[in-house]
Phi, psi and omega in degrees: 000319179298316178298322179298322181290324188259359183252142168293150183304322182288337182262354186299313180301318180295319181291318178294319178299318178298316180297311182295316185290313181294319180297318178292316181298311180293320181301314182281332179292318184254327185295315182297308180293324179296318178297320180297318179295317180297317180297320183288323186266328187240353180108168188290341181275343186302314179301326180290321178295315180295319179299319178296319179294318178297319178297321178294316178298321179297318179297318179295321178298316180298317183291326188256335188242330186280124181287158176298132185271333186273129180299147183306322182290344180259001180276143180278146180289330180216163181243128174273111185298338178296331179285348178281347175288121183305321181288323179295327180295342182296339180297339177300328182275358182242027185292325180202180183298324180297315181293319180297312181295316180294324179292319177297317177299317180296320179297314180296321178300313182290329177298314179293318181294325177301321178300319179294320182296313189281342183246004186308300184298312183293324179297311184290333174289315183287320186271329187230359178070023181286148173281165179296325179296317180293315180296320179293321178296318178296322179295324177297316178296320177302316180295320179295323176299319178297333183291324190251343182290325180303321180298322179291314182298321183285350171279342184256339185206167179288169181298314181295322177293325178295322177297312181297315180297317180297316180296315180296317181293320179296321178298314180297320183294321179292322176296320178296321178297321182294335184255353184296138181243335181242163178300321180298317178295323177297314181298320179296318179294324181288331173297315176298320181295322178296320176294314183294327182292351174295347174298334180296301178293328181292317179294318178297319179294322178301315179293316182297325181287353176273355182259150175289168185301328182268005182236006182293327177297317178296323178296318178296322177298320180293318179291327176294326176298318176301317180294322179295318176299321177299319179296319182294317184268316189288320184298308179292325182292311181293325176296322179293322178296317178297316180299321178295321181294329182255009183304140179293344179281346178279140177294317179236109179298142178231079183297338181272010183301320180298325179289328175297315177296317178300320178298317179295320179295321179291322176297320177295319177301317179296318179295318180296315181294318181296317178295322180298317177297319181296317186274327188230016183301334180292347179270355182296122181278349180223107188249002182285000000 
């Protein structure tokens, strides 16, 4: 929401991509080894205590040092507490056919991406014998790629085309990951995945740009609710699909089964978004 307030509409996808990618890259580059050291020296609860303290410091910094992002003319005179309900904020995503279709596409995208997040370490261990350090390092590089690629893509195509291109590429990359047999094939698939994952900031920006200047925070709240629902539903479901693929009861283990499903969900997401543009593109408030 803060980025939405301080970013021009044309720069929003690049800024969100930079924020998401750098935070993920730095988080896995430093967070994983620091947590390992804390667990070994102070016990398994230590990383949680440190994380809570870092979160508290971050909250204090925001409250005391971060300036208000919304311009005075865009601030509301009063707040309707009903809009503070995360579920009530969802009506923002159902304003018209364009919003409903784009939101459904965004939900499917995050459902597939959630599968990659929750099974990343276990997949590479089961399918390729990678250590947690190697898998975490590759994930950090993947995140950094996500940080800088949106800016490049948006120099080559419009925001809506970037969403479609990202979804299609992400779908292909997940299918490639499910079939990769060597490290070289994995790296090639992950390059595609880094390009495809730019659909995340691009889709979020597409939704955010449909809101007026004084409603972007509410829009971000609604999309965060979608992501939370994904966490509640997607994490156990995708983990169960992965567990089924590597089950000892199977004659031939298929550790990449979850990625096959993720690829199908991303293809469906791309189809939904493309149809939404075709049917309701005239409602797009930001067409550049």
